[in-house]
C-alpha positions in Angstrom: 61.9 9.0 4.8 58.7 9.7 3.0 58.0 12.6 5.3 61.2 14.4 4.2 60.5 14.5 0.4 61.3 18.2 0.0 63.9 18.6 2.8 66.9 18.3 0.4 65.5 21.0 -1.8 64.8 23.3 1.1 68.3 22.8 2.5 69.9 23.5 -0.9 67.7 26.5 -1.2 68.7 27.9 2.2 72.4 27.4 1.4 72.0 29.2 -1.9 70.2 32.1 -0.3 73.0 32.5 2.3 75.7 32.3 -0.3 73.8 34.8 -2.4 73.3 37.2 0.4 77.1 37.0 1.2 78.1 37.7 -2.4 75.5 40.5 -2.6 76.8 42.2 0.5 80.5 41.8 -0.4 79.8 43.1 -3.9 78.0 46.0 -2.4 80.9 46.8 0.0 83.4 46.5 -2.9 81.1 48.3 -5.3 81.3 45.2 -7.6 78.1 45.0 -9.5 79.0 41.6 -11.1 79.4 40.1 -7.7 76.2 41.6 -6.5 74.4 40.2 -9.6 75.8 36.7 -8.8 74.6 37.0 -5.3 71.1 38.0 -6.5 71.0 35.0 -8.8 72.0 32.7 -6.0 69.3 34.2 -3.8 66.7 33.7 -6.5 67.8 30.2 -7.1 67.5 29.5 -3.4 64.0 30.9 -3.3 63.0 28.6 -6.2 64.6 25.6 -4.6 62.8 26.2 -1.3 59.5 26.6 -3.1 60.1 23.2 -4.9 60.8 21.6 -1.5 57.6 23.0 -0.1 55.6 21.8 -3.1 57.1 18.3 -2.6 56.1 18.3 1.0 52.5 19.3 0.1 52.1 16.2 -2.1 
């Protein structure tokens, strides 16, 4: 289990990035800037979570 320290954060990050991309694209298609902004926030959160997971793996 010790070799999977950051895996949870990386998975959560990937999920948030996918969810964010979907919201961003739907917001773009519907011309809904609020939905696009939500999507961009989720993508940014996902990127941070993935980086945290990578940092945990490097320890």
